[in-house]
BAFI-660921 format. One record per residue (C-alpha): residue in three letters; x, y, z. Coordinates in pm, whole numbers, plus 50000, padded with zeros to 5 digits. Layout:
<zases>
ALAXYZ...
</zases>
This chain:
<zases>
MET473345354350700LEU474575319850797ALA474975289250576THR476235254350671ILE477845230750420THR478695194450487SER482185184850380SER484755158650478ALA488415154450573VAL490785125150615PHE492975114250904GLY495085084050824ILE492985063150586GLU489745071450764SER487655102750722TYR485295123950929ILE482525148850858VAL483405185850870LYS480725212450890VAL481755243650700GLU479845271950869VAL479905304950679ASP478715337650830VAL478545370250630SER478045400750851SER477765438350792GLN481245448050905LEU484415459550738PRO485585435950461TYR487615407250603PHE487955369650542ALA488635348950855THR488995311050869VAL488855294051210GLY488775258251331LEU492515249751343PRO493265254650970GLU496805247650849ALA498535268350581ALA496795253750272VAL493385258950435LYS494205294750533GLU495285302350177SER491935290150045LYS490465324950097GLU492515337649801ARG491425308949576VAL487785311549685THR487645349149637ALA489095347849284ALA487015317249183ILE483735333849289LYS484525366049101ASN485805348548787SER482755325948776GLY480425356048744PHE479205357249103MET479515385649353PHE481965383449640PRO480575402949939SER482335434650055ARG481635424850413ARG483155403550689VAL483215366550599THR483855341850881VAL484335305050803ASN484335279651087LEU485455243751027ALA483795221651286PRO484835202451488ALA487055231751575ASP489475211751795VAL490815189951509ARG493535203651281LYS492325207350919THR494675201050628GLY494385200850249THR492415219649988ALA489145199849985PHE487325227950170ASP487645253049884LEU484425243349707PRO482255240550020MET483555274550136ALA482575290349805ILE479135273749810GLY478665285650168ILE479515321750080LEU477115321449785ALA474365306350000ALA474945330850286THR474685360350046GLY471495347349883GLN473065338349547ILE471985302649612ALA468445298149737ARG469155271350001GLN471195274850320GLU471235239150454PHE473195211450284ASP472985182050526ASP472015157850248VAL475155162750040VAL478915160950106ILE480885186249898ILE484635184849836GLY486985200549583GLU489925223849530LEU489205255749337SER491365271349068LEU491365308949032ASP489145306248723GLY486525285748909SER487455251448773ILE487675223049024ARG490745201649086SER490975167149246VAL491685161449615PRO493145131449800GLY491025107450006ALA487805107649801LEU487115070449855SER487515072850232MET485225103250235ALA482575085050033VAL482685054650262ASN482285076750570ALA479435096150407ILE477555063350362LYS478075055250732LYS476635089650819LYS473635082150593VAL474375110550350SER472695103750017MET474765124949771MET478315136249716ILE479655163649488VAL483255157249385PRO485755169049122GLU485495150248793GLU488875133648843ASN487715119149177ALA484355106249053SER485405070648961GLU487255066149288ALA484355078849503ALA481835058349305MET483545026249422ALA481735031549752ARG478355015649689GLY475385032749853ILE475865069449763GLU475175089849449VAL478365106449325TYR478015137649107PRO481145149848925VAL481505187248867LYS483905206348640ASN483645241048788LEU481935262649045THR479185273448803SER478075237848728ALA478125229149099VAL475855258849180GLU473445250448896PHE473155214549013LEU472535224449376GLU469795248649271THR468005226949013GLY469115191249079LYS469555187348705GLY472325187448446ILE474575161148605GLU474035123648616PRO475345101748899HIS478695086148811THR478865047948804VAL481745023448769ASP481734987648639ILE483924969848896SER484434938748682LYS485794959948394VAL488124978548630PHE489614945748756GLU489824931148406SER491664960948255SER494044963948551ARG495154927648532ARG496754931748190VAL500484933648256ASP503474933148024ILE505744911448238ASP505554874148306PHE507604846748467SER507994830948124ASP510384859748042VAL512974846448289LYS515614823148144GLY516934796248375GLN516904801848754GLU514484773048811HIS515534769749175ALA514854806649237LYS511494804849058ARG510484775449276ALA511504794349591LEU509474824749483GLU506474802249417VAL506754788249770ALA507164823349912ALA504094836249728ALA502014805849825GLY502644810550197GLY503184848150211HIS506794842850320ASN509414870250313ILE512394861850091VAL515964873750037MET517974865949721ILE521774865049722GLY523694865849397PRO526184884449177PRO525214914848966GLY523204905948658SER521964872448785GLY518314883348754LYS517354891149115THR515484923149028MET513854907348723LEU512534878948939ALA511294902549212LYS509324924348969ARG507354893748860ILE506244883249208PRO502934902849187THR502044883548869ILE501884850849065LEU500264863749384PRO496524856949428ASP494294883549272LEU493174911749500THR489744907649650LEU487404937849636GLY487924943950008GLU491724943549971ALA491504966149665LEU489374991649849GLU491734992350149THR494764996149923THR493015023449722LYS492325042950042ILE496055043450120TYR497015054549769SER494265080749769VAL495165097750099GLY498815097149992GLY497945114949666HIS499155086349446MET495975079649248MET496105087148876PRO493455111148733ASN490135092848685GLN491555060948838ALA488795041949014LEU490675015149203VAL494074999949275ALA493074966149134VAL496474948749120ARG498824940449404PRO501264969149463PHE504974965449393ARG507114991749562SER510884993849519PRO512335023749706HIS515945034549647HIS518465025349915THR518925062150005ILE515365063950142SER515055077050498GLU513365059750787VAL510485084750763GLY510115078550390LEU509925041150451THR507495040650744GLY505615073250676GLY505035106050855THR506205131450599GLY503835159550509HIS500855157050745LEU501365120550852LEU501205106550499PRO501765069050446GLY505255056050369GLU506505028250145VAL505575000350387SER501935011350376MET502015017550001SER503064980949975HIS500014969150174ASN498544937350019GLY501494936349780VAL505284934249764LEU507994956749910PHE511254950449725LEU514514962749875ASP517344959249625GLU520954961449746LEU519764954650101PRO523064962050283GLU523204996450117PHE520145008050316ASN520775027350635LYS520775003150927SER518245023351129THR515975024050823LEU516064986050800GLU515374982651172ALA512205003351124LEU510814974150923ARG510614951851227GLN507314965351362PRO505314963451038LEU506794929150955GLU505764916551297ASN502364933551337GLY501074941350988TRP500614978151069VAL502735008851143THR502005036851389ILE503335071651312THR503515096551597ARG504395132951543ALA503655165751720SER500565169951500GLY499085136551608SER499315098851583VAL497965077051304THR498075039851226TYR498315026450871PRO497954990150761ALA501214974950636THR500734938250555PHE503144930950274MET505514904550140LEU509124915750180ALA511404906249891SER515014917249909ALA518234912049718LEU521904916149794ASN525284908849646PRO527404883949842CYS530084910749894PRO530814947249801CYS532244937749460GLY529494911949410TYR531594881649316PHE532274863249641GLY532014826149566ASP531534831749191PRO533674806448998ALA533814829248692HIS535104860448869ASN537724868249131CYS536544885349449ASN538874913149564CYS537084920349892SER538854914750223PRO537144895450503GLY536764928150694GLN535044945150401ILE532644916050362GLN531904915950734ARG531124953150739TYR528964948850428VAL526734921750572SER526674934650932LYS524114960850835ILE521534932850815SER520724925251176GLY519764891651319PRO516284903351426LEU515554914551069LEU516784881850920ASP514664864351182ARG511604877851000ILE512694864650659ASP511664828450606ILE513444820350278HIS517074827150184ILE518134815749837GLU521204818749619VAL520694832249266PRO523814823349062ALA524794838848732VAL522814825148437LYS524764802748199PHE524984811547830LYS523204779247733GLU520144790047931LEU520264825847806SER520404814947441SER517654788947477GLU514484795947279MET512374776947529SER510214799447745GLY509624793048113GLU506364784748283PRO503894814148256SER502694833148560ASP499064822448510ARG499914785748557ILE502024792648866ARG499274814449010GLU496754786048975ARG498834764349209ILE499314793349449ASN495584800949456ALA494874764349541ALA497424765249825ARG496054798249960LYS492524783849957VAL493704755450182GLN495304780450419LEU492194802350434GLU490134771950533ARG492764761850790PHE492774795950955ALA489054803050923GLU488654804951301HIS491644827951350ASP491094865351308ARG493364883351057LEU495324851550979TYR495384843650609CYS498594824850526ASN501244802250677ALA503804829950718GLN501594846850978MET501584817351217GLU503034823051564THR505094796951752LYS502164781351940LEU500134776851622ILE503154763551430HIS503534735251680GLN499814727251655ILE499584727051277CYS503064717451157LYS503364683351320ILE506034660751169ASP506904623851196GLU510024609051351SER512054606951028SER511334643650952MET512304653351307ASN515604634851274LEU516324652450945LEU515594686151103LYS517814677851400THR520654668551166ALA520274701050974ILE520454722151286THR523384704051444ARG525564695351141LEU524864723350896GLY525154750651157LEU521574763051122SER520504787451389ALA517794780551642ARG515574806851486ALA515554786351165TYR513524758651332ASP510114775751317ARG510854790650976ILE511614756350829LEU508384742250970LYS506294770750826VAL507884768250484SER507504730150492ARG503794734550556THR503524757150252ILE505404732350031ALA503014705150146ASP500054727750064LEU501384733149712GLU501534695649666GLU498074691349822ALA499594669450094GLU497784666350426ASN500934659550631ILE504464673450619THR507004647450507SER510794645750508VAL510784656550141HIS509074689150236ILE511464694150529SER514454688050305GLU513364714250052ALA512664739750327ILE516134734150475GLY517564742850133TYR515984777250163ARG518084787650466ASN521344797650295LEU522234826150532ASP522014803150835ARG524834781050702ASN527754804450767TYR527404815750406TRP530404839350417GLN532814814850586
</zases>
């Protein structure tokens, strides 16, 4: 007999319907899986066979052929275990029905018949809604995630037995629901805050400007000056995730297998801080069946690169495409996939290998050649994509011992939200343009108009302070953000002056 089960698979962050066709024929016992299955899919026959037997059902002593359609697309993962088992039971008459077009079934089987979670449940649920499928059977741990897709009934199952009972009777399991407002509320409780940071008022101001305009930032300072501490608190002042952003971010985390059990949504902006030994593939993605890398895991959040010159130069150069385009394309022999990668880049570096170049309290023992080799790993094209360069000096004892707390993140975020609202209104007619940092040269010259005194100040900065030509557009963009924070309609010389102060690396810093 033949039975057809509707299942789903993911490719990138999108999914597609897979028809699991099961045929049981009167031939010598054999289990064949076709339809371009990779290793984990081929091994499912062992899990399915044991799960059926250990759940009290009969596994047929005949030829079992499973076809995964469309047969010209490579199938990966373990989500087909449960639909295969259901198909075998239906084809052998142990389940009364043979057609399952109204329900998408996914799940990995244990040998005892229990069902484990699979990656990509949210993407599969969203696609099922597009295909007008009314129900979805998922592992219990995936239920909250899949239920975030409004418009489909999600039924969580613990084991093969409960899945079969539900398919036969339609009873025993209630649709899983999630309160989105509670998910957002619980996720926003964090243990870190900008009020924890002592001193560094200049750096805090620069980070506020960076967050308000979505600008990339690099911090230069000696060890222990608080660069990492500041960077970790950037997500606490960024605007809250919208539901659309949260769903897109959750898709990436889900297909990458980074969702926690029973987690419904990634409801806070991601903060990713990979070690400097990370490879180019680990940063951009492509390991293990084209999985997303750190740049995509940072989508709608912050990618922090500490000890920037310690990263491999080719790895840093791989950042240029996602920083420029907001997405990254991974091409391998098994296919090509594009992941979103719109993130704020925050980075930190010591001024020299020993960390104390220019520090009045410590002697620097590095030679000019050592310093040059240290900083040469950061290329001009990469720095060209970083709008704000600031110095983070060592914190004085007076500031460290002060009992006064700094301004809390909530209050800073209020100003940033107001500035972002202005930018959203400004770019309402421009597709996929949300903040000042995303402006191209033509738009900068249209929006960032300055008066004669501001132009003279900018000219002086470029000619006398040794600022590079590439700093011109960056200063204008940052000036526009500073003006937005102050609710000013026009850019003034005060805004230009502050923006010029955020271009430390353009001033022959190591001379």
